[in-house]
N, C-alpha and C positions, 0 to 999 in steps of 0.2 A: 504493500500500500504506500502511496505517495506520502512523504513527510508532511506535505501541506494538509493532508487529510487526518493527521494524527494530532490529538491535543498535546500541547506542550505543558499543560497543567490540568489536572483533574482533582477536585477536592476529594478527601477521603470518603465523604458521604455521597459523592456523585452529583451533588446539586449544582456545581459550577464547573465550567470548562473554559479553557483558553486555547486559542489557535494562533499560530504564527502567520506570516504572510503566505499567500499562494504563489509559489515559485513557478507554477506551470500554466496557469490559466486565469480566468476572470472570477470575480465574486458577485453573487446575486443575493438579494434579500427579498422575502415575500411575506405578505400579510396572511391573515387567517384563511386557510384553504377550505376547511369544513367539508371534506369529501369531494370537492370539485376537481376530480382527477383529470377530466377531459380539458377543462380550462387551463389547468396546470401544464398539461402536455402541449397545448397550443402556445402558451407563453414560452416554454422552453424551446419549441421548434422555431418560433418567430425570432427568438434571440440567438438561435444557433448554438444553444447550450451544448458544450462538449463534455459528455460523461467521461470521467477519468482524469480531466484536467481542470475544468471549472468547478467552483464550489457554489452551493446554494444553502442559505440559512432560512429556516421557516420560523415564524414568530409564534408558533403554537396554534391551538385549536385546529388540529389536523382533521378531526372527526366531527360527527353529528351534523345534522341538517342536510348535507349534500349526499348525492347518490352512491359514491364509491369510496367509502372510508378505508376499506381494506387495500385498495390500490394505492391510496395516498400513503398509508403506513408502509406498504411495500417499497415505496421510494426510499425510505430511510435505510434500507439494506444495500443501497447502491453507493459506490464510492463518491465522496464529496458532498453528500446530502446530509444535513444536520438540522435539528430542531430543538427548541425549548418547549416546555410544557405550558399549555394554556388551561384555562379553567374547565373547558369541556373535556380535555384529555384527563385532567385530574378527576373529574366526575366519573369517567370510565374506569379509572384505577379504583376508586372507592366502590363503584358499582360491581366491579369484578371480584374484589377481595374482601369487602365488608358488607355492603348492602346498598340499595338504590338511594342516592342522595336526593334530597328534596329539590324538585324542579327539573331534574335531569330528563326524565321521560317527556315532560311537557315542552322543554326547550331544545328539542332536537335529538334526544336520546332514544327514541322509540326503537330504532334499528338495533340498538345494543341489547335491549331486553327481549328481543325476538331471537337472540342467539341462545345456544345451549349454555349451561353453566360452565362447561369446560371451555367453550369458545370465549365467554366473557372473561374467564380467568386468564386465558392466553393473551387476549388483548391487553388486559391490565398488566400482566407480567412483561409484555413488550414495552408498554408506555412508561412503566415505572423506572426504566433504565435511563430515561431522558433527563437532562438537567433543567433547573428552573431559570437559569441565565447562563450566558456565555459571552465571551469577547473574542475578537479576532483582529489581526492586523490587516487593514485593507490595502488596496493597490496604491494608495498614496503614502503608505508607510505609517499611517496613524491607527490608533486603537479605536475600535467600535464595539459598542455593547448591544446585546440583544436580550430582551425579556418580553413576556407576553403583554402585560398591561401597563406596568410602570416600574421605574426604579424608585424604591421608597426611601431614597436618600439623595442628598445633593453632592455626595461623593461616591463614585462608582466603587472605589476600593473598600469603603466601609460596607457597602452592599455586599461585595464579594466576601469580606471577612464574616459578615453576619450569616450568609448562606453556608459558609464553611464551618459554622458553629463556634467561631472564636468569641462571640458575645453571649453565649448561652442559648439554651433550647427555647426559652420563651421569646427572645428577640428573633431567633431564627424562624420560628413559627409565624410571628407577626410579619416578618419580611416576606415570607413565602405567600401569605395570604394577600398582601398588598401587591406583590409581583404578578399574581395571576388574576386579581379581581379589581384593583383600584381604578376608579374613573376620576379621581379628584383633580389631578393635573389637567386632564382634558376638559372637564366641565368648568374648571376655574380659569381655563386659558392661561395657565401658569407658564410664564416664559423664563423661569429660573433655569440656570445652567447646571447640568450634572457634570461636576469636575472629574477629570481623570480619563475621559473618553472624548473623542471628537464628536460623535453622535451616539444616541441611544435609539435603536429601532424597536418599535412596539406595534402591536395589533390591538385587538380587544374592542376598541371604540370605533364604531363605524363612522367614516367621514366621506364626504363626496369626492375629495381628492387628497393626495398626499399632503399632510399638514405638519408643519414644523413649529413646535412651541419651545422656545429656547433652543436647545440642541437635541430635543426629543422628537423623533420623526414618526408620525402615526401613519401606518400603512394599510390598515384594514378599510378597504372601500366596499365591503359587503358583497364580495363575489358570489356568495351562496344565495343571495336574495334576488328575486325577479327584477330585471332591469338594471342590475348593478354589475360591476366588473371586478375581476380579481387583478390585483396590482403587484408587480414585481419590479424592483429596482436593480439596475446593473451599475455597480460602482465603478467610477473612472479614476485614472491615476491623478487627475487634477483636483480630486476631492468632490467632484460633482457626481451626478448620476443620470442615467437614462431611464425613463419610465416606460415599462411594458405593461399593457393591459389586454385582457381577453374576457 
């Protein structure tokens, strides 16, 4: 496997990963996919994504709502394809290993509870291996963060330390909850900067177009909903990006 596809750091609990620069290809980031495998394939084809050299980072919420959750999960077995956990993914983990979380069936989880008990446990066992956040060195040589809903700190390294358990279990649990659920920054239109990273890419909050608040970039344009599109960014060496939509 390419060194570009291997984390240079993995926390002991697996909740946080870091990747170095991609020495062989391009970097892409995509918002909530929600089982929209066909739209994902159109995006990758239009961008001429090269499996084995390019990397793509998913902002979580891989499943629920859309028609092909298993095909989306299957993408994570391919080289250079990575994801953080979203709240819908965590719902599947809870639903497979503990019991149905309140609201899951109603908000897109019907498919999951139509699976057999063994299948639900298998999906949960696969998803539980994913981190809650990661960072990577982009094509401009700068560090970028990725988390599903929000970075619950104005310092990325403090967020990292909290996920790694360095500030205790209660602080870690609080950070995880905010990382996969928080809408505060988006709803308040908070433009505060998260220090320690060039940008933080997030999903979770549906927006009409890619929206940057401070240095937090909201990518979820609601691709699983009728009349909306799935959005992917291709990061460029000058620090900008190209927007791809399907």
